[in-house]
C-alpha positions in Angstrom: -19.5 -9.4 5.9 -18.0 -7.3 9.3 -18.1 -4.1 9.9 -15.9 -2.2 12.9 -16.3 1.5 14.3 -13.5 2.8 16.1 -13.8 6.0 18.3 -10.1 7.6 17.9 -10.0 10.5 20.3 -9.5 13.9 18.5 -6.4 14.3 20.1 -4.3 11.3 18.2 -5.7 11.9 15.3 -4.5 15.8 15.4 -1.4 14.2 16.4 -1.8 11.6 12.9 -1.4 15.3 10.9 2.5 16.2 12.6 4.1 12.9 12.8 3.7 9.8 11.0 1.1 7.7 13.3 2.1 4.6 15.3 1.3 1.3 13.5 -2.2 0.3 14.0 -2.1 -3.2 15.7 -4.2 -4.3 18.6 -1.8 -6.3 20.4 1.7 -7.7 20.3 -0.3 -11.2 18.9 -0.9 -9.3 15.5 -0.2 -10.8 13.0 0.5 -9.4 9.4 0.7 -10.4 5.8 1.9 -8.9 2.4 1.4 -9.9 -1.3 2.6 -8.2 -4.2 0.2 -8.9 -6.8 0.7 -8.7 -10.7 -1.2 -9.5 -14.1 1.0 -12.6 -14.9 0.2 -14.2 -11.7 -2.9 -15.4 -13.2 -3.9 -19.1 -13.5 -5.9 -20.3 -16.7 -6.6 -16.9 -17.4 -5.0 -13.8 -18.9 -4.6 -11.3 -16.2 -3.9 -7.2 -16.7 -0.1 -7.5 -18.2 0.5 -4.0 -16.6 -1.1 -4.3 -13.4 0.2 -4.1 -10.1 -1.1 -4.3 -6.9 0.5 -4.4 -3.5 -2.3 -6.2 -0.2 -1.2 -5.9 3.5 -3.5 -8.0 5.9 -3.3 -7.1 9.9 -5.1 -10.3 12.0 -6.1 -9.2 15.0 -8.3 -12.3 16.7 -10.8 -12.6 14.1 -10.6 -9.6 12.7 -9.1 -8.8 9.1 -8.0 -5.7 8.5 -6.7 -5.1 5.0 -5.0 -2.3 2.8 -4.7 -2.2 -0.9 -3.2 0.1 -3.7 -3.3 -1.0 -6.8 -1.7 0.7 -10.0 -2.5 0.0 -13.7 -5.4 -1.9 -13.3 -9.3 -0.6 -14.2 -11.3 0.1 -10.9 -11.6 -3.2 -9.1 -14.9 -4.8 -9.0 -14.5 -7.3 -6.3 -11.2 -8.0 -3.9 -10.7 -11.5 -2.6 -8.7 -14.1 -0.4 -8.3 -17.2 -2.2 -7.2 -21.0 -1.0 -4.8 -21.8 -3.1 -1.0 -22.0 -3.3 1.4 -20.6 -6.4 0.1 -21.8 -9.9 -3.4 -23.4 -8.3 -6.7 -21.8 -8.5 -9.0 -22.1 -5.6 -11.8 -21.0 -3.6 -12.8 -17.9 -2.2 -12.3 -17.8 1.3 -12.4 -13.6 2.5 -14.5 -10.8 0.6 -12.6 -7.5 0.9 -15.6 -6.4 -1.2 -17.6 -7.3 -4.2 -18.9 -4.1 -6.0 -17.2 -1.5 -8.4 -15.2 1.3 -5.9 -15.4 5.0 -7.4 -13.4 5.2 -10.6 -11.2 8.0 -8.7 -10.1 5.1 -5.9 -7.1 3.9 -6.2 -6.7 2.9 -2.7 -9.0 1.0 0.0 -8.7 0.4 3.5 -11.5 -1.9 5.6 -11.9 -4.7 8.1 -13.9 -8.3 7.7 -14.6 -11.2 9.8 -12.9 -14.2 9.5 -13.7 -17.5 11.4 -11.2 -19.5 13.5 -9.8 -22.1 11.3 -9.6 -19.2 8.3 -7.5 -17.2 10.7 -5.3 -20.5 12.6 -4.4 -21.3 7.9 -3.7 -17.8 7.1 -1.1 -17.7 9.4 0.2 -20.8 9.7 0.4 -21.1 5.8 0.3 -17.8 4.3 1.8 -19.2 1.1 -1.4 -20.9 0.4 -3.4 -18.4 -0.3 -3.8 -15.6 -2.5 -5.3 -11.9 -3.2 -6.9 -11.1 -6.3 -8.4 -8.4 -7.4 -10.9 -8.6 -10.4 -12.1 -5.5 -12.6 -14.4 -5.0 -15.3 -12.2 -6.3 -18.1 -10.6 -9.1 -16.5 -13.8 -10.8 -14.4 -11.5 -14.4 -13.3 -8.6 -12.0 -12.2 -6.4 -8.7 -12.8 -3.9 -9.4 -10.4 -2.5 -12.1 -7.6 -0.1 -12.6 -5.6 0.6 -15.4 -2.6 0.8 -14.2 1.2 4.0 -13.7 2.6 4.3 -13.4 6.6 5.9 -10.1 7.4 8.6 -10.0 10.6 7.6 -6.5 11.8 4.2 -4.4 12.3 3.0 -2.5 9.1 1.2 1.1 9.2 -1.9 0.3 7.0 -2.6 4.1 6.5 1.1 4.0 4.5 0.1 0.8 2.3 -3.4 3.2 1.3 -1.3 6.4 1.1 1.3 4.8 -1.4 4.6 6.8 -2.4 2.9 10.2 -2.6 4.4 13.0 -0.6 1.0 14.7 0.9 1.8 18.5 1.4 -1.4 19.2 3.0 -3.6 17.8 6.0 -7.3 17.9 7.0 -8.4 16.8 10.8 -12.2 16.7 10.2 -15.2 15.9 12.8 -18.8 16.5 13.2 -17.9 19.2 15.0 -16.8 21.6 12.6 -20.1 21.1 10.3 -22.2 24.1 9.6 -25.9 23.7 9.5 -28.1 24.8 6.8 -31.5 25.7 6.1 -32.0 23.0 3.3 -33.6 19.4 5.1 -30.3 18.0 5.0 -28.6 16.0 8.3 -25.1 17.5 9.2 -22.2 16.5 11.5 -21.9 12.9 13.1 -20.9 13.4 16.7 -19.3 9.9 16.8 -17.2 10.3 13.5 -13.5 12.2 12.9 -11.3 11.3 10.1 -8.3 12.5 8.6 -7.1 13.6 5.3 -3.6 14.1 3.6 -3.5 16.1 0.3 -1.7 16.8 -2.6 -2.4 19.4 -5.1 -0.1 19.1 -8.0 -0.3 20.0 -12.2 -4.4 19.2 -12.9 -5.1 17.2 -10.1 -5.6 16.5 -6.4 -4.1 13.1 -4.7 -6.2 12.2 -1.6 -6.4 10.1 1.1 -8.7 9.8 3.8 -9.1 7.7 6.5 -12.2 7.9 9.3 -13.8 6.2 12.1 -17.2 6.6 13.7 -18.9 6.7 10.6 -21.6 5.0 8.6 -21.7 4.1 5.2 -19.6 6.5 3.2 -20.9 7.7 -0.1 -18.7 10.6 -1.1 -15.8 13.0 -0.2 -15.7 16.5 -1.7 -13.4 19.6 -0.8 -15.4 22.8 -0.9 -14.5 26.7 -0.8 -15.3 28.0 2.0 -13.4 29.3 5.9 -14.2 27.8 9.0 -17.9 28.4 9.8 -19.1 28.8 6.5 -20.4 26.8 4.0 -19.3 26.9 0.6 -19.3 25.1 -2.9 -18.1 21.7 -4.2 -14.7 22.1 -6.2 -14.0 18.4 -6.0 -15.7 15.7 -6.1 -12.7 13.7 -4.7 -14.5 10.3 -4.7 -18.7 9.8 -5.6 -21.1 6.6 -5.1 -21.3 4.3 -2.1 -18.4 2.4 -0.7 -18.9 -0.8 0.4 -20.0 -0.2 4.3 -16.8 -2.1 5.6 -14.7 0.4 4.1 -12.9 2.5 6.6 -10.3 4.5 4.2 -9.8 5.4 0.5 -7.1 7.0 -1.5 -7.0 8.3 -4.9 -6.1 11.0 -8.0 -9.1 13.0 -9.1 -8.7 15.5 -12.0 -9.2 19.0 -11.8 -8.9 22.4 -13.4 -4.9 23.5 -12.8 -5.9 26.9 -11.6 -8.3 25.9 -9.0 -5.1 23.3 -7.8 -2.4 26.5 -7.8 -5.4 28.6 -5.0 -6.1 24.9 -3.4 -2.2 25.0 -3.0 -1.6 28.6 -2.5 -4.3 29.3 -0.1 -5.8 25.8 2.1 -7.4 27.4 4.4 -9.5 28.5 2.1 -11.0 25.1 1.6 -12.5 22.4 4.0 -13.0 18.5 3.5 -15.8 17.1 3.6 -17.2 13.6 4.0 -21.2 12.0 3.7 -23.2 9.4 4.6 -26.6 7.6 4.3 -27.3 9.3 7.4 -25.8 12.6 7.3 -26.7 13.4 3.5 -25.7 17.1 4.3 -21.8 16.2 5.6 -20.9 14.2 8.1 -17.6 15.2 9.5 -15.5 18.3 7.8 -12.4 19.8 8.3 -10.1 22.9 7.2 -7.2 22.5 4.8 -3.8 23.3 6.6 -0.8 22.9 5.0 1.2 23.1 8.0 4.5 20.7 7.5 3.3 17.4 8.9 4.5 13.5 7.8 3.1 10.3 7.1 4.0 6.9 6.8 4.7 5.6 2.7 4.7 2.9 1.3 6.4 2.0 -2.4 6.6 -1.2 -4.6 9.5 -0.9 -6.9 9.9 -3.0 -10.1 13.6 -4.0 -11.1 14.0 -2.0 -14.9 17.3 -3.5 -15.4 19.7 -5.7 -13.3 22.4 -8.5 -12.9 22.7 -10.9 -9.9 26.6 -11.1 -9.7 28.5 -14.4 -9.2 32.2 -15.1 -8.6 34.2 -18.4 -9.1 35.2 -19.4 -5.6 36.7 -22.3 -3.6 34.0 -24.9 -2.5 34.7 -26.8 0.9 34.1 -29.6 -0.8 37.0 -29.4 -3.0 36.2 -27.9 -6.7 35.1 -24.3 -7.9 31.7 -22.9 -8.5 29.6 -19.5 -8.6 28.6 -17.7 -5.6 27.0 -14.8 -4.7 28.9 -11.6 -5.0 26.6 -9.1 -5.2 23.6 -7.5 -7.3 23.4 -4.4 -9.7 20.0 -3.1 -10.2 18.1 0.2 -11.0 14.7 -0.1 -9.9 11.7 2.1 -10.6 11.6 5.9 -9.4 15.8 6.0 -9.6 16.3 3.3 -6.6 20.1 1.9 -7.2 20.4 -1.4 -5.9 23.9 -3.1 -4.9 25.7 -5.0 -1.9 27.2 -2.6 0.8 30.7 -4.8 0.7 30.8 -7.3 -2.3 30.7 -11.3 -1.5 29.8 -10.1 2.2 26.8 -7.6 1.7 24.3 -6.3 3.2 22.0 -5.7 0.3 21.2 -1.8 0.0 18.9 0.4 -1.9 19.6 4.4 -2.3 17.1 6.6 -3.6 17.8 9.4 -5.8 16.4 11.9 -3.0 19.3 10.4 -0.3 17.2 8.2 1.5 18.7 4.5 1.7 18.0 1.2 3.7 20.0 -1.8 4.3 18.1 -5.0 4.3 19.0 -8.2 6.3 17.2 -11.8 5.0 14.1 -12.8 7.4 12.9 -15.4 5.1 13.1 -17.4 1.8 10.5 -18.9 -0.2 11.4 -21.0 -3.5 10.2 -19.2 -6.8 10.2 -22.0 -9.7 13.6 -23.6 -11.7 15.3 -21.1 -13.0 14.1 -18.0 -10.7 15.7 -17.0 -7.6 13.7 -16.9 -4.6 11.2 -14.6 -3.1 12.6 -12.7 0.3 11.3 -11.0 3.1 14.2 -9.0 5.0 14.5 -6.5 7.9 15.2 -3.0 7.0 17.6 -0.9 8.4 17.5 3.0 7.6 21.2 3.7 6.2 20.1 7.8 4.5 18.2 10.5 5.2 15.6 10.7 7.5 13.3 11.9 5.3 12.3 10.9 1.3 11.0 8.1 -0.7 12.4 5.0 1.4 12.8 7.0 5.2 9.8 5.2 6.2 11.1 1.4 5.5 10.9 -1.2 7.9 10.6 -4.2 6.0 11.4 -5.0 2.4 10.0 -7.8 0.3 11.6 -9.3 -3.1 8.9 -10.9 -4.9 7.5 -12.2 -8.2 11.3 -12.8 -9.2 12.0 -14.3 -12.5 15.8 -15.3 -13.6 19.1 -14.6 -11.7 20.1 -17.9 -10.8 23.8 -18.7 -10.5 25.5 -20.8 -13.3 26.1 -24.5 -13.1 29.3 -26.7 -14.0 32.7 -26.3 -13.6 34.2 -22.7 -13.6 37.8 -20.6 -13.8 38.8 -19.2 -10.1 38.2 -15.3 -10.4 35.9 -15.5 -12.9 32.5 -13.4 -13.1 29.0 -14.4 -14.1 26.6 -11.2 -14.2 23.1 -13.3 -14.8 19.8 -10.7 -15.4 16.8 -10.9 -13.2 13.4 -8.8 -12.6 11.7 -8.5 -9.2 9.3 -6.6 -7.9 10.2 -4.8 -4.3 7.8 -3.6 -1.6 9.4 -1.1 0.4 6.5 -1.3 3.9 6.8 0.4 7.4 
């Protein structure tokens, strides 16, 4: 397994707290792949019926950096890339991690090394490979999804973050650690980290990503002002992470009164990452409620939807059903339709006023009776902030139904055919 330790200048990390980071890619030759995982996609075994996950890969030479976010599955025990087309199982070709992650973790980023042959095959035929997450209840596979090549760079930290909007942030480094006469080592001068936090109700949602650190063992929130050590008030995650992991996201239960105090007075609290080498604290950062933006990623399944067709004259003679539009309600209250019937383009509008329009880049057949899977470029068409304001790519995956009726039809008649799909909004 390959571990990459990146040194990120503190000025860049500070800027990340004020504006969304630029997509982290090494060169214009980087290739991005994405998969939308579902339990129903497992082959030969019963996956998690409710489970979902989004996996995005950035291929930079022989380095494959991954971002994984999951929902409604138990804590994964392993994550892999397998060789195998849709409907077929195959051998593991790349390991993300092979040991259970901490219980509160809902997402990870990291980097692994791949040989030249695998890199070439992934780039040339992404649909011939699939991502698979395993958990204790589903040791042979909880959720699975085939890869699709993207048309634009994607910020992997946004995939890690998911759809949550953070309200607090912290920039952490070794210099902020405060010495203590307890025999523990503190302050990794090579290490830096960024935290995004959302204290809400009786929990704290967190995202942390770092560079220049050894194997991370846990992450805490402490009560303490700048320059003073204080007690742990929240174990955000506990347990040694795989060595190649460079970021985690999750949600930790916490007493509502403590959550309210953190939200009201963030400057009285600090974040701390510990490593095997720095058991007293490797990098520390004081919390701040200064306004900032960050990348986000959203997966929203169709709750109810129909592909709409109209009976129109055909160039070859006769009449047939052709696409008129779509009418769908997605999770999070997102409405999906065509801007103009029969002409398009497709659009998605969130309740907060953010909106995007799509332009098809690729179509992938998804079996008889199912509309194809799509990769679309996204154009912003709504508010500059909100649920969809980050999106530059949209994927329609795991499609069911929706195919136009065949045979003769009456001119001008319409048909509404129910369909299902998962939509991934990435940016």
